[in-house]
TORLUM-939876 format. One line per 5 residues: number of its first residue (from 1); for each residue z, x, y of N, C-alpha, C. Coordinates in Angstrom, 3 decimals, decimal comma. Atoms other than C-alpha are relative to their C-alpha. Layout:
BEGIN
NUM) Z:X:Y:Z:X:Y:Z:X:Y | ...
This chain:
BEGIN
1) 0,279:-0,239:1,407:-139,859:140,963:-52,174:-1,512:-0,018:-0,206 | 1,436:-0,081:0,262:-143,350:142,065:-53,203:-0,235:-0,078:-1,489 | 0,343:0,152:1,411:-144,740:140,851:-56,528:-1,465:0,370:-0,183 | 1,372:-0,371:0,336:-147,841:142,384:-58,059:-0,299:-0,505:-1,395 | 0,402:0,617:1,264:-149,744:140,608:-60,923:0,066:0,998:-1,154
6) 0,903:1,123:0,184:-151,180:140,144:-63,431:0,712:-1,283:-0,395 | -0,455:1,286:0,490:-150,691:136,459:-64,058:0,892:-0,748:0,968 | -0,782:0,802:-0,924:-149,264:133,596:-61,980:1,155:-0,693:-0,680 | -0,925:0,987:0,528:-146,289:131,381:-62,384:1,420:0,454:-0,219 | -1,378:-0,217:0,408:-143,175:132,474:-64,251:0,766:0,973:0,864
11) -0,705:-1,006:-0,798:-142,253:135,640:-62,365:0,176:-0,484:1,428 | -0,088:0,495:-1,375:-143,017:134,041:-59,005:1,105:-1,028:0,132 | -1,055:1,011:-0,038:-140,771:131,072:-59,769:1,386:0,637:-0,097 | -1,284:-0,683:0,143:-137,988:133,409:-60,859:0,406:0,679:1,309 | -0,308:-0,672:-1,261:-138,233:135,371:-57,611:0,367:-1,004:1,083
16) -0,325:1,032:-0,980:-138,176:132,167:-55,577:1,403:-0,565:-0,218 | -1,373:0,440:0,270:-134,889:131,292:-57,294:1,019:1,069:0,392 | -0,889:-1,093:-0,402:-133,477:134,654:-56,163:0,367:-0,143:1,478 | -0,427:0,027:-1,406:-131,946:135,456:-52,779:-1,042:0,593:0,943 | 1,036:-0,612:-0,839:-135,210:136,997:-51,502:-0,380:-0,921:1,156
21) 0,361:0,797:-1,176:-135,973:135,829:-47,959:-1,478:-0,367:-0,017 | 1,451:0,244:0,074:-139,720:136,105:-48,592:-0,543:0,647:-1,263 | 0,679:-0,532:1,177:-141,850:136,591:-51,686:-1,484:0,078:0,314 | 1,430:-0,207:-0,213:-145,309:138,084:-51,242:-0,623:0,378:-1,327 | 0,666:-0,242:1,277:-147,554:137,915:-54,290:-1,377:0,603:0,267
26) 1,316:-0,625:-0,091:-150,514:140,300:-54,536:-0,712:-0,222:-1,322 | 0,733:0,360:1,218:-153,100:139,091:-57,024:-1,491:0,213:0,221 | 1,429:-0,286:-0,108:-156,655:140,316:-57,614:-0,859:-1,085:-0,643 | 0,739:1,012:0,747:-157,720:137,562:-60,015:-0,022:-1,321:0,786 | 0,115:1,215:-0,807:-159,049:134,578:-58,041:0,525:-1,225:-0,740
31) -0,509:1,135:0,772:-158,141:132,211:-60,871:1,523:-0,077:0,111 | -1,453:-0,025:-0,145:-154,523:133,303:-60,630:0,411:-0,412:1,414 | -0,279:0,389:-1,384:-154,596:132,937:-56,841:-0,074:-1,515:0,142 | 0,160:1,454:-0,062:-155,869:129,373:-57,230:1,154:-0,711:-0,704 | -1,099:0,615:0,757:-153,166:128,621:-59,801:1,306:0,032:0,777
36) -1,228:-0,131:-0,790:-150,503:129,729:-57,324:-0,019:-0,839:1,273 | 0,137:0,731:-1,265:-151,809:127,534:-54,501:1,022:-1,126:0,130 | -0,946:1,111:-0,051:-149,614:124,553:-55,398:1,421:0,504:0,266 | -1,322:-0,581:-0,201:-146,524:126,755:-55,565:0,155:0,499:1,432 | -0,034:-0,491:-1,376:-147,409:128,301:-52,210:0,218:-1,155:0,977
41) -0,179:1,176:-0,861:-147,647:124,829:-50,651:1,423:-0,541:-0,082 | -1,370:0,510:0,188:-144,230:123,932:-52,090:1,034:0,872:0,702 | -0,937:-0,932:-0,646:-142,598:127,014:-50,513:-0,706:0,711:1,167 | 0,800:-0,617:-1,072:-144,559:127,593:-47,277:0,750:1,036:0,826 | -0,782:-0,931:-0,827:-141,707:129,438:-45,580:0,460:1,234:-0,752
46) -0,521:-1,122:0,797:-140,863:131,773:-48,459:-1,053:0,691:-0,846 | 0,997:-0,567:0,906:-144,014:132,372:-50,508:-1,333:0,191:0,717 | 1,324:-0,300:-0,537:-147,212:134,069:-49,402:-0,810:0,676:-1,093 | 0,868:-0,551:1,039:-150,061:134,768:-51,819:-1,147:0,745:0,666 | 1,045:-0,854:-0,576:-152,405:137,632:-50,935:-0,997:0,338:-1,092
51) 1,048:-0,373:0,951:-155,697:137,965:-52,780:-0,503:1,388:0,385 | 0,421:-1,353:-0,329:-156,421:141,669:-52,945:0,403:0,997:-1,062 | -0,261:-1,106:0,911:-156,189:145,001:-54,705:1,240:0,743:0,475 | -1,253:-0,656:-0,386:-152,659:146,435:-54,670:-0,195:1,478:0,304 | 0,270:-1,409:-0,280:-154,167:149,933:-54,647:-0,446:0,225:1,445
56) 0,508:-0,122:-1,364:-155,550:149,208:-51,183:0,940:-0,601:1,044 | -0,913:0,683:-0,910:-152,569:147,390:-49,682:1,297:0,778:0,164 | -1,228:-0,729:-0,324:-149,494:148,849:-47,993:1,188:-0,962:-0,054 | -1,158:0,890:0,081:-146,148:147,271:-48,982:0,715:-0,189:1,334 | -0,688:0,111:-1,293:-144,713:147,998:-45,522:-0,745:-0,956:0,924
61) 0,793:0,927:-0,800:-147,575:146,121:-43,868:0,192:-1,430:-0,488 | -0,188:1,332:0,569:-147,144:143,191:-46,251:1,405:-0,540:0,264 | -1,398:0,385:-0,231:-143,358:143,164:-45,759:0,535:0,830:1,164 | -0,391:-0,816:-1,162:-142,703:144,397:-42,194:1,504:0,173:0,155 | -1,443:-0,046:-0,196:-138,965:143,695:-42,395:0,713:0,488:-1,261
66) -0,809:-0,499:1,118:-136,602:145,690:-44,634:1,167:-0,954:-0,239 | 0,324:-0,854:1,150:-135,148:145,610:-47,214:-1,193:-0,528:-0,782 | 1,184:0,339:0,775:-138,231:145,662:-49,423:0,199:0,424:-1,452 | -0,065:-0,321:1,426:-138,398:145,574:-53,204:-1,296:-0,438:-0,658 | 1,213:0,336:0,738:-141,437:145,646:-55,482:0,366:-0,370:-1,423
71) -0,168:0,467:1,375:-141,372:143,645:-58,722:-1,397:-0,165:-0,557 | 1,385:0,051:0,454:-144,478:144,099:-60,825:-0,139:0,117:-1,511 | 0,498:-0,116:1,363:-145,932:143,442:-64,236:-1,364:0,651:0,153 | 1,187:-0,751:-0,416:-148,520:146,157:-63,745:-1,143:-0,095:-1,009 | 1,156:-0,162:0,880:-152,044:146,075:-65,132:0,010:1,436:-0,525
76) -0,230:-1,330:0,564:-151,798:149,005:-67,528:-1,071:1,018:0,386 | 1,071:-0,951:-0,320:-155,149:150,506:-66,522:0,160:0,628:1,382 | -0,208:-0,583:-1,339:-153,970:151,122:-62,932:1,475:0,262:0,278 | -1,443:-0,138:-0,200:-150,219:151,473:-63,491:0,376:1,348:0,606 | -0,379:-1,329:-0,497:-150,045:155,231:-62,900:-0,417:0,219:1,447
81) 0,339:-0,189:-1,421:-152,068:155,372:-59,644:0,795:-0,904:0,934 | -0,830:0,868:-0,834:-150,105:152,379:-58,324:1,385:0,605:0,186 | -1,329:-0,595:-0,100:-146,805:154,077:-59,120:-0,011:1,192:0,950 | 0,059:-1,187:-0,862:-147,840:157,346:-57,446:-0,167:-0,418:1,454 | 0,194:0,491:-1,371:-149,014:155,432:-54,371:1,322:-0,507:0,578
86) -1,268:0,542:-0,495:-145,686:153,606:-54,094:1,060:1,077:0,130 | -0,950:-1,102:-0,126:-143,714:156,790:-54,697:-0,201:0,751:1,305 | 0,279:-0,658:-1,289:-145,415:158,270:-51,635:0,798:-0,651:1,133 | -0,709:0,717:-1,057:-143,794:155,586:-49,510:1,336:-0,554:-0,445 | -1,219:0,541:0,600:-140,643:155,100:-51,582:1,168:-0,060:0,967
91) -1,120:-0,013:-0,944:-138,350:155,898:-48,649:0,121:-1,337:0,728 | -0,022:1,295:-0,694:-139,294:152,503:-47,157:0,408:-1,144:-0,914 | -0,315:1,038:0,982:-138,314:150,620:-50,329:1,460:0,047:-0,409 | -1,355:0,059:0,542:-134,938:149,437:-51,498:-0,020:0,290:-1,491 | 0,104:-0,245:1,435:-136,145:149,584:-55,098:-1,287:-0,565:-0,562
96) 1,148:0,520:0,727:-138,847:148,846:-57,637:0,437:-0,313:-1,428 | -0,199:0,338:1,407:-138,718:147,113:-61,000:-1,387:-0,254:-0,562 | 1,401:-0,001:0,413:-141,971:147,776:-62,828:-0,131:0,028:-1,515 | 0,263:0,014:1,436:-143,333:147,019:-66,287:-1,217:0,864:-0,300 | 1,052:-0,904:0,432:-145,458:149,637:-68,035:-0,206:-0,134:-1,507
101) 0,105:-0,263:1,430:-146,856:150,355:-71,446:1,186:0,907:-0,359 | -1,224:-0,724:0,337:-143,807:151,761:-73,285:-0,194:1,513:0,049 | 0,249:-1,441:-0,003:-145,366:155,209:-73,690:0,063:0,570:1,411 | -0,023:-0,451:-1,392:-145,837:155,485:-69,913:1,422:-0,049:0,539 | -1,385:0,124:-0,455:-142,304:154,248:-69,223:0,855:1,165:-0,509
106) -0,767:-1,114:0,570:-140,902:156,898:-71,550:-0,375:1,323:0,656 | 0,404:-1,214:-0,712:-142,935:159,585:-69,788:0,656:0,061:1,379 | -0,615:0,044:-1,327:-141,552:158,473:-66,418:1,460:0,440:-0,056 | -1,442:-0,252:0,102:-137,942:158,747:-67,607:0,351:1,231:-0,827 | -0,237:-1,119:0,911:-138,351:161,835:-69,803:0,779:1,138:0,660
111) -0,775:-1,157:-0,446:-136,042:164,835:-69,512:-0,785:1,279:-0,256 | 0,647:-1,284:0,272:-137,169:168,489:-69,316:0,188:0,425:-1,449 | -0,032:-0,528:1,366:-137,869:170,258:-72,593:-0,187:-1,086:-1,055 | 0,387:1,022:0,975:-139,117:167,082:-74,261:-1,508:-0,156:0,051 | 1,457:0,130:0,081:-142,643:166,247:-75,364:-0,549:-0,942:1,068
116) 0,487:0,993:-0,963:-142,908:163,294:-72,975:0,095:0,480:1,445 | -0,211:-0,480:-1,367:-141,835:165,307:-69,909:-1,270:0,621:0,547 | 1,220:-0,530:-0,598:-144,707:165,997:-67,569:-0,083:-0,349:1,468 | 0,243:0,204:-1,425:-146,255:165,445:-64,168:0,595:-1,313:0,500 | -0,476:1,307:-0,447:-145,348:161,747:-63,979:1,528:-0,035:0,091
121) -1,466:-0,055:-0,033:-141,690:162,396:-64,806:0,485:0,742:1,240 | -0,431:-0,789:-1,156:-141,401:165,051:-62,095:-0,207:-0,785:1,291 | 0,270:0,750:-1,227:-143,065:162,936:-59,390:0,963:-1,173:0,154 | -0,852:1,181:-0,079:-141,040:159,833:-60,242:1,449:0,375:0,238 | -1,419:-0,364:-0,109:-137,665:161,541:-60,656:0,293:0,804:1,257
126) -0,150:-0,696:-1,282:-138,239:163,614:-57,521:0,241:-0,993:1,127 | -0,079:0,982:-1,074:-138,531:160,451:-55,436:0,995:-1,133:-0,251 | -0,891:1,131:0,282:-136,175:158,042:-57,225:0,830:0,260:-1,254 | -0,758:0,026:1,252:-133,489:157,578:-59,820:-0,686:-1,015:-0,909 | 0,809:0,830:0,893:-135,391:156,173:-62,800:0,812:-0,387:-1,230
131) -0,773:0,505:1,140:-133,823:153,994:-65,485:-0,875:-0,898:-0,845 | 0,727:0,874:0,912:-135,517:152,534:-68,543:0,917:-1,180:-0,327 | -0,885:1,154:0,057:-134,080:149,006:-68,455:-0,106:-0,780:-1,299 | 0,160:0,710:1,267:-135,545:147,311:-71,518:-1,394:0,209:-0,562 | 1,273:-0,077:0,715:-138,308:147,415:-74,116:-0,368:-1,394:-0,495
136) 0,469:1,321:0,402:-140,454:144,397:-74,999:-1,082:0,131:-1,064 | 1,015:-0,068:1,057:-142,415:143,877:-78,234:-1,254:-0,780:0,396 | 1,228:0,737:-0,314:-146,015:142,611:-78,187:0,173:-1,508:-0,070 | -0,195:1,430:0,170:-144,813:139,192:-79,347:0,656:-0,693:1,175 | -0,619:0,595:-1,178:-143,027:138,671:-76,022:-1,040:-0,539:0,973
141) 1,064:0,382:-0,919:-146,416:138,048:-74,385:-1,027:-0,875:-0,722 | 1,090:0,796:0,540:-149,260:135,601:-74,871:-1,192:0,086:0,956 | 0,223:-0,575:1,339:-151,799:136,812:-75,695:0,757:1,319:-0,171 | -0,785:-1,202:0,288:-149,941:139,650:-77,387:-0,850:1,253:0,150 | 0,718:-1,278:-0,063:-151,037:143,187:-76,431:0,188:0,759:-1,308
146) -0,102:-0,802:1,219:-151,413:145,880:-79,076:1,150:1,001:0,061 | -1,038:-1,017:-0,190:-148,581:147,992:-77,672:1,291:-0,629:0,501 | -1,272:0,400:-0,598:-144,915:147,690:-76,743:-0,045:0,261:1,506 | -0,133:-0,183:-1,439:-144,015:147,396:-73,078:1,443:0,384:0,325 | -1,350:-0,353:-0,427:-141,000:148,612:-71,125:0,109:-0,145:1,508
151) -0,271:0,186:-1,423:-139,416:147,939:-67,738:0,833:1,170:0,508 | -0,696:-1,132:-0,622:-138,316:150,804:-65,486:0,494:-0,413:1,375 | -0,550:0,224:-1,328:-136,016:150,495:-62,488:-0,025:1,289:0,804 | 0,085:-1,155:-0,890:-136,507:152,841:-59,534:0,908:-0,237:1,208 | -0,870:0,044:-1,182:-133,810:153,481:-56,902:-0,390:1,190:0,880
156) 0,517:-1,115:-0,809:-135,550:155,572:-54,196:1,094:0,773:0,725 | -0,905:-0,846:-0,765:-133,765:158,495:-52,592:-0,277:-0,160:1,495 | 0,091:0,259:-1,440:-133,127:158,333:-48,852:-0,856:1,025:0,743 | 0,769:-1,029:-0,703:-134,864:161,591:-47,957:-1,489:-0,284:-0,102 | 1,448:0,203:-0,050:-138,528:161,464:-46,969:-0,697:1,357:0,000
161) 0,652:-1,307:0,028:-140,602:164,475:-48,074:-1,158:0,113:0,974 | 1,164:-0,027:-0,867:-143,509:163,489:-45,835:-1,267:0,251:-0,800 | 1,262:-0,088:0,740:-147,183:163,496:-46,802:-0,383:1,410:-0,439 | 0,405:-1,364:0,347:-147,707:167,285:-46,762:0,761:0,495:-1,232 | -0,792:-0,456:1,144:-144,854:168,014:-49,182:-0,331:-0,808:-1,246
166) 0,360:0,807:1,160:-145,786:165,093:-51,431:-1,329:0,488:-0,584 | 1,294:-0,519:0,473:-149,364:166,397:-51,626:0,182:1,335:-0,705 | -0,270:-1,292:0,637:-148,044:169,882:-52,424:0,603:-0,204:-1,388 | -0,583:0,273:1,308:-145,944:168,434:-55,268:-1,062:-0,524:-0,974 | 1,086:0,484:0,862:-148,996:166,613:-56,624:-0,865:1,161:-0,482
171) 0,819:-1,157:0,369:-151,044:169,823:-56,570:0,736:0,897:-0,982 | -0,806:-0,879:0,840:-148,225:171,831:-58,108:0,132:-0,543:-1,418 | -0,209:0,569:1,332:-147,520:169,461:-60,987:-1,310:-0,155:-0,758 | 1,305:0,088:0,666:-151,218:168,936:-61,692:-0,378:1,345:-0,601 | 0,322:-1,336:0,503:-151,680:172,697:-62,046:0,944:0,393:-1,139
176) -0,993:-0,439:0,988:-148,458:173,305:-63,996:-0,175:-0,703:-1,337 | 0,108:0,747:1,247:-148,959:170,543:-66,544:-1,433:-0,152:-0,486 | 1,394:0,029:0,438:-152,744:170,752:-66,626:-0,263:1,015:-1,103 | 0,079:-1,025:1,057:-152,293:173,837:-68,791:1,423:0,288:-0,466 | -1,430:-0,085:0,243:-148,776:173,207:-70,033:0,383:1,010:-1,069
181) -0,323:-1,003:1,017:-149,015:175,644:-72,961:-0,021:1,412:0,572 | 0,026:-1,317:-0,632:-149,593:178,503:-70,547:1,318:0,289:0,694 | -1,128:-0,383:-0,836:-146,851:180,446:-68,852:-0,332:-0,346:1,446 | 0,223:0,435:-1,376:-146,384:179,440:-65,225:-0,831:0,990:0,813 | 0,787:-0,973:-0,768:-147,845:182,687:-63,911:-1,498:-0,201:-0,225
186) 1,402:0,288:0,275:-151,090:181,614:-65,568:-0,420:-1,380:0,455 | 0,386:1,368:-0,347:-151,074:177,854:-65,039:-0,054:-0,225:1,507 | -0,018:0,169:-1,460:-150,300:178,229:-61,313:-0,939:0,963:0,716 | 0,860:-1,017:-0,632:-152,824:181,007:-60,720:-1,020:-0,619:0,946 | 1,032:0,641:-0,823:-155,386:178,567:-59,306:0,507:-0,372:1,392
191) -0,556:0,330:-1,309:-153,003:177,769:-56,445:0,051:1,222:0,913 | -0,053:-1,236:-0,763:-153,047:181,409:-55,361:1,421:0,486:0,202 | -1,315:-0,601:-0,231:-150,124:183,811:-55,077:1,078:-0,514:-0,915 | -0,956:0,593:0,935:-148,433:182,432:-58,172:1,224:0,882:-0,205 | -1,122:-0,908:0,270:-146,296:185,489:-58,873:0,965:0,051:1,182
196) -0,849:-0,058:-1,192:-145,026:185,698:-55,291:0,773:-1,301:0,192 | -0,648:1,299:-0,171:-144,270:181,983:-55,157:1,127:-0,188:-1,018 | -1,015:0,118:1,034:-142,393:182,049:-58,457:1,194:0,919:0,295 | -1,065:-0,936:-0,344:-140,446:185,109:-57,361:0,870:-0,526:1,125 | -0,750:0,534:-1,136:-139,457:183,472:-54,066:0,879:-1,178:-0,412
201) -0,771:1,155:0,481:-138,253:180,395:-55,980:1,037:0,400:-1,035 | -0,948:-0,457:1,008:-136,276:182,525:-58,450:-0,299:-0,537:-1,386 | 0,422:0,565:1,283:-138,293:181,245:-61,417:-0,849:1,034:-0,737 | 0,736:-0,993:0,787:-139,521:183,576:-64,165:-1,402:-0,497:-0,323 | 1,382:0,361:0,264:-143,282:183,588:-64,573:-0,300:-0,253:-1,458
206) 0,209:0,197:1,430:-142,892:183,568:-68,369:0,365:-1,417:-0,459 | -0,381:1,360:0,385:-141,493:180,053:-68,346:-1,208:-0,927:-0,003 | 1,045:1,023:0,037:-143,602:176,975:-69,067:0,458:-1,228:0,780 | -0,290:1,117:-0,908:-143,819:173,832:-66,969:1,063:-0,934:-0,532 | -0,926:1,002:0,527:-141,866:171,599:-69,338:1,458:0,456:0,003
211) -1,380:-0,491:-0,034:-138,773:173,838:-69,021:0,618:-0,110:1,393 | -0,513:0,059:-1,372:-138,438:173,368:-65,242:0,599:-1,367:0,300 | -0,577:1,245:-0,478:-136,125:170,756:-63,788:-0,658:-0,427:1,295 | 0,605:0,543:-1,214:-137,103:168,575:-60,844:0,375:0,841:1,217 | -0,423:-0,816:-1,144:-135,069:170,722:-58,418:-0,803:1,295:0,088
216) 0,809:-1,213:-0,006:-137,051:173,807:-59,470:-1,419:-0,289:0,471 | 1,317:0,392:-0,508:-140,327:171,987:-58,913:0,057:-0,237:1,506 | -0,148:0,240:-1,433:-139,020:170,963:-55,502:-0,043:1,319:0,772 | 0,019:-1,309:-0,673:-138,408:174,619:-54,560:-1,415:0,543:0,074 | 1,367:-0,507:0,020:-141,915:175,564:-55,606:-0,905:-0,801:0,939
221) 0,834:0,849:-0,849:-143,506:172,587:-53,819:0,232:0,311:1,475 | -0,295:-0,315:-1,402:-141,733:173,479:-50,572:-0,623:1,335:0,404 | 0,654:-1,274:-0,286:-143,001:177,038:-50,775:-1,510:-0,177:0,129 | 1,440:0,254:-0,060:-146,521:175,779:-51,461:-0,368:-0,718:1,301 | 0,289:0,759:-1,217:-146,375:173,314:-48,564:0,147:0,841:1,256
226) -0,285:-0,827:-1,179:-145,105:176,013:-46,187:-1,087:1,044:0,259 | 1,054:-0,985:-0,191:-148,158:178,200:-46,671:-0,898:-0,373:1,182 | 0,907:0,303:-1,117:-150,380:178,492:-43,592:-1,365:-0,452:-0,518 | 1,346:0,476:0,344:-153,699:176,689:-43,689:0,020:-1,066:-1,036
């Protein structure tokens, strides 16, 4: 079980009461690391506290033995890059339970043809089944933030796209949603050969990014990844 901050104490104790064989806490704040020292001494065989930046650490290295699950109350300023990083290696995870700002959580779980549907929804739903589990008001925290929060559960799919296909999907969704009001033949032009790629995928160039389902993005990403060079 991998826990990512912010803040020591409550979540760690809850995880130690679970059936997890080992709990690894990643915490960047030295004050929080110090606060967890007593708890670490009380559970030397089950709890390990790592002072470091989760953006630079590999969950598989931290937890060499499967199954692995990430539980995180994410710092909102790095929540999206952390999620994308973990989605890259999602095949090695049993699951993730992550807290986001509510707006971000809703974007992750959004359906096509909705205002919230975009690049993050496609990447997340391409790699995992995503479920919005609960919403939390500001008053649930101390100090209270200015926004609502929400918890999303991720159940990763067993297939592994590999780094080349994942990179192609990142490029594709960045282009498609970077100019989401444009038709796809225009928004994907920067990738080169947009018309041919859309034709090969059986997708009309007049459509816009928000109308495509995840399976359609997958077809396009595979064509993009298959290009030579």
